[in-house]
C-alpha positions as CSV (number, residue, x, y, z in Angstrom):
1,M,58.8,82.9,-49.2
2,L,62.1,81.2,-49.8
3,H,63.7,84.3,-51.6
4,H,63.7,87.1,-49.1
5,S,64.4,90.6,-50.4
6,D,64.2,92.2,-46.9
7,V,67.3,90.6,-45.2
8,H,68.7,94.1,-44.5
9,D,65.5,95.5,-43.0
10,G,65.1,95.7,-39.2
11,S,62.7,93.3,-37.5
12,L,59.6,94.6,-35.8
13,F,59.8,91.7,-33.4
14,T,63.0,91.9,-31.5
15,P,64.6,89.7,-28.8
16,E,65.0,92.8,-26.5
17,N,61.3,93.4,-26.5
18,L,60.4,89.8,-26.0
19,L,62.8,89.6,-23.0
20,R,61.3,92.8,-21.6
21,E,57.9,91.2,-21.5
22,A,59.2,87.9,-20.2
23,R,61.0,89.7,-17.3
24,R,57.8,91.6,-16.5
25,Q,55.7,88.5,-16.5
26,K,58.2,86.4,-14.5
27,S,59.3,89.2,-12.2
28,I,62.9,88.8,-13.2
29,A,65.3,91.7,-12.6
30,K,67.3,92.8,-15.7
31,H,70.9,91.7,-15.2
32,P,73.5,90.5,-17.8
33,I,74.2,86.9,-18.3
34,P,77.9,85.8,-18.7
35,G,79.7,87.3,-21.6
36,T,80.8,83.8,-22.8
37,C,78.0,81.4,-23.6
38,V,77.7,77.9,-25.0
39,L,75.0,76.2,-27.0
40,D,74.9,72.4,-26.3
41,P,72.3,71.0,-28.7
42,D,72.8,67.4,-27.5
43,G,72.4,68.4,-23.8
44,D,75.2,66.1,-22.7
45,I,77.5,68.8,-21.4
46,V,74.7,70.3,-19.3
47,R,73.7,67.0,-17.9
48,Y,77.4,66.2,-17.0
49,L,77.8,69.6,-15.3
50,L,74.7,69.2,-13.2
51,K,75.6,65.6,-12.3
52,T,79.0,66.8,-11.0
53,G,77.7,69.8,-9.2
54,R,79.5,72.3,-11.4
55,A,76.6,74.2,-12.8
56,S,73.8,76.3,-11.2
57,L,70.7,77.8,-12.7
58,N,71.1,81.4,-13.8
59,P,68.3,83.5,-12.2
60,H,68.5,86.3,-14.8
61,W,67.7,84.3,-17.9
62,A,64.2,85.3,-19.1
63,C,63.8,83.0,-22.1
64,Y,60.3,81.4,-22.3
65,H,61.6,78.1,-23.7
66,T,64.9,77.2,-22.0
67,Q,67.0,77.3,-18.8
68,L,70.4,78.8,-18.8
69,Y,73.0,77.3,-16.4
70,E,76.2,79.0,-15.3
71,F,79.5,77.3,-14.6
72,T,83.2,78.2,-14.5
73,L,85.5,77.3,-17.3
74,G,89.1,78.0,-16.3
75,R,88.6,81.4,-14.7
76,T,85.7,82.4,-16.9
77,A,82.0,82.4,-15.9
78,V,80.1,80.7,-18.8
79,G,76.4,80.4,-19.5
80,I,75.1,77.3,-21.2
81,V,71.8,76.2,-22.7
82,G,71.2,72.6,-23.7
83,C,69.0,70.8,-26.1
84,A,68.4,73.7,-28.5
85,V,68.4,71.5,-31.6
86,G,68.0,72.8,-35.2
87,S,68.6,76.1,-36.8
88,P,65.3,78.0,-35.9
89,F,65.6,77.0,-32.2
90,A,69.3,77.6,-32.0
91,V,69.2,81.1,-33.5
92,L,66.2,82.0,-31.4
93,I,68.2,81.2,-28.3
94,V,71.3,82.9,-29.5
95,E,69.5,86.1,-30.4
96,E,68.2,86.1,-26.8
97,M,71.7,85.4,-25.4
98,F,73.3,88.3,-27.2
99,A,70.4,90.5,-26.2
100,S,71.0,89.5,-22.6
101,G,74.7,90.2,-22.4
102,C,76.5,87.4,-24.2
103,Q,79.5,88.6,-26.2
104,V,81.0,85.3,-27.5
105,L,79.0,82.3,-28.4
106,L,80.4,78.8,-28.8
107,S,78.3,76.0,-30.2
108,I,79.3,72.3,-30.0
109,T,77.2,69.7,-31.6
110,S,77.5,66.0,-32.6
111,A,77.7,65.5,-36.4
112,G,77.5,62.7,-38.9
113,R,80.6,61.8,-40.9
114,I,80.6,62.4,-44.6
115,N,84.2,63.1,-45.9
116,A,85.9,63.4,-42.6
117,P,88.4,60.4,-42.2
118,A,87.4,57.9,-39.6
119,D,90.9,58.0,-38.1
120,G,91.1,61.8,-38.2
121,P,90.3,64.4,-35.6
122,R,86.8,63.9,-34.2
123,F,86.4,67.7,-33.4
124,L,86.2,70.1,-36.3
125,V,85.9,73.9,-36.0
126,I,83.4,74.6,-38.8
127,E,85.0,77.0,-41.2
128,R,82.0,77.0,-43.5
129,A,78.6,75.4,-43.6
130,I,76.4,74.5,-46.6
131,R,73.1,76.4,-46.2
132,D,70.5,73.7,-46.6
133,E,68.0,75.1,-44.1
134,G,65.6,78.0,-44.0
135,T,66.8,80.2,-41.1
136,S,69.9,81.6,-42.7
137,S,67.9,83.0,-45.6
138,H,66.2,85.4,-43.2
139,Y,69.6,86.9,-42.3
140,L,71.7,86.8,-45.5
141,A,71.1,87.0,-49.2
142,P,71.3,83.6,-51.0
143,S,74.7,81.9,-51.1
144,R,76.0,78.4,-51.0
145,Y,77.9,78.6,-47.7
146,A,77.9,80.5,-44.4
147,H,81.3,81.2,-43.0
148,I,83.0,81.8,-39.6
149,A,84.1,85.4,-39.3
150,P,87.7,85.8,-40.8
151,R,89.1,87.3,-37.6
152,L,87.9,84.3,-35.5
153,L,89.2,81.8,-38.1
154,K,92.6,83.5,-38.1
155,H,92.9,83.1,-34.3
156,V,91.7,79.6,-34.2
157,N,93.8,78.4,-37.2
158,A,96.9,79.8,-35.5
159,V,96.6,77.6,-32.5
160,L,95.1,74.4,-33.9
161,D,98.2,72.4,-33.0
162,R,98.0,73.4,-29.4
163,S,94.5,72.0,-28.8
164,P,94.1,69.6,-25.9
165,V,92.1,67.3,-28.1
166,A,92.6,66.4,-31.8
167,L,91.1,69.4,-33.7
168,S,91.0,70.5,-37.4
169,L,89.1,72.9,-39.6
170,G,86.2,71.5,-41.6
171,T,83.1,72.1,-43.8
172,S,79.7,71.0,-42.6
173,W,76.3,70.5,-44.3
174,T,73.6,72.1,-42.2
175,T,70.3,70.4,-42.8
176,D,66.9,71.0,-41.2
177,A,65.6,67.5,-42.1
178,P,67.9,65.0,-40.5
179,F,65.8,62.0,-41.5
180,R,66.0,63.0,-45.1
181,E,69.7,62.4,-45.4
182,T,69.3,60.3,-48.5
183,A,72.2,58.8,-50.4
184,A,71.7,61.5,-53.1
185,A,71.7,64.3,-50.6
186,I,74.8,63.0,-48.8
187,S,76.5,62.6,-52.2
188,R,75.7,66.2,-53.1
189,A,77.0,67.5,-49.8
190,G,80.1,65.5,-50.2
191,K,80.8,66.9,-53.6
192,L,80.5,70.4,-52.1
193,G,83.2,69.6,-49.6
194,A,81.2,68.6,-46.6
195,D,83.2,66.7,-44.0
196,C,80.1,66.2,-41.8
197,V,76.4,67.0,-41.3
198,E,74.8,68.8,-38.5
199,M,71.8,71.1,-37.9
200,E,72.8,74.6,-36.7
201,A,76.1,76.0,-38.0
202,A,74.9,77.7,-41.3
203,A,72.1,79.6,-39.5
204,L,74.4,80.6,-36.6
205,Y,77.1,81.9,-38.9
206,A,74.5,83.8,-41.0
207,F,73.1,85.3,-37.8
208,A,76.7,86.2,-36.7
209,K,77.5,87.9,-40.0
210,A,74.2,89.8,-40.1
211,R,74.4,90.9,-36.5
212,K,78.2,91.3,-36.3
213,R,78.5,88.8,-33.4
214,A,81.3,86.5,-32.4
215,V,80.2,82.9,-33.0
216,V,82.3,79.7,-33.3
217,C,80.7,76.4,-34.2
218,V,82.4,73.1,-33.5
219,A,81.3,69.7,-34.8
220,H,82.0,66.6,-32.7
221,V,82.0,63.9,-35.5
222,T,80.5,61.0,-33.6
223,N,78.5,58.8,-36.1
224,S,77.9,57.6,-39.6
225,M,74.2,58.3,-39.5
226,A,73.6,55.0,-37.6
227,Q,74.6,52.9,-40.6
228,S,76.0,50.3,-38.3
229,S,75.5,49.1,-34.7
230,G,77.5,50.8,-32.0
231,D,77.3,54.3,-33.6
232,F,77.0,57.6,-31.7
233,E,79.7,56.8,-29.1
234,K,81.1,60.2,-28.0
235,G,83.6,59.2,-25.4
236,P,83.8,59.5,-21.6
237,E,80.6,61.1,-20.1
238,N,79.1,61.2,-23.6
239,G,82.0,63.3,-24.8
240,S,81.6,66.0,-22.1
241,V,85.1,65.6,-20.7
242,D,86.8,66.3,-24.1
243,S,84.2,68.9,-25.0
244,L,84.9,71.0,-21.9
245,K,88.6,70.8,-22.5
246,L,88.0,72.0,-26.1
247,L,85.6,74.7,-25.0
248,E,88.1,76.1,-22.5
249,F,90.8,76.2,-25.2
250,V,88.6,77.9,-27.8
251,T,87.3,80.4,-25.2
252,R,90.9,81.5,-24.4
253,T,91.7,81.6,-28.2
254,V,88.8,83.8,-29.3
255,R,88.4,86.1,-26.2
256,G,89.2,89.6,-27.2
257,T,88.6,89.1,-30.9
258,R,84.9,90.1,-31.0
């Protein structure tokens, strides 16, 4: 099952058909969600937006498993789903987002430090992700890495020095077993160039390439896998203040490149 020869075949089960039935059962009218959407695996951004009264529930989101909130980022209406952790769940939600009207997807997740310097930028636009999970193998033939689309990378790279928060490009290790980050596994990932470890980017980039979708993944390097007390500090409002500044910047950068 781990070596799929049918990655180019169409699926009999599609997000469009699932959403059709969800709308029927829930009596939800078909209407597009915002063209720019955010995946917030930690859920901290969603909680901050709700606490400050900046987000409201989108009534047109028909997903069985999550709620989509809408808020304004600069002058752009943005949809956001929180707590979609791990490759299978993240890609399920993103498939449904694009089937519902999304055109650009930004994912921002906390990540554990591997080769990233402790005094360097805490935010990394993930340029490539080591494929150490199962979801990406259903979208792309086997390879070591999944990459951001070159056109998106070009635009992001051109404006890195203008970011409102410290930002650089990086490589991540995407795992689907976070509590199996052994010393040997971390060493292997480090030798393959991983700056950090997270749980979604490889699958999201594989989906993006297979479906020809615009996806940008950002890692917020916040911890050293709890190797010491006081780990996982993300900054004001659990990192949401800086994350929203960065999301607005990246949104402006990639808009029109899809």
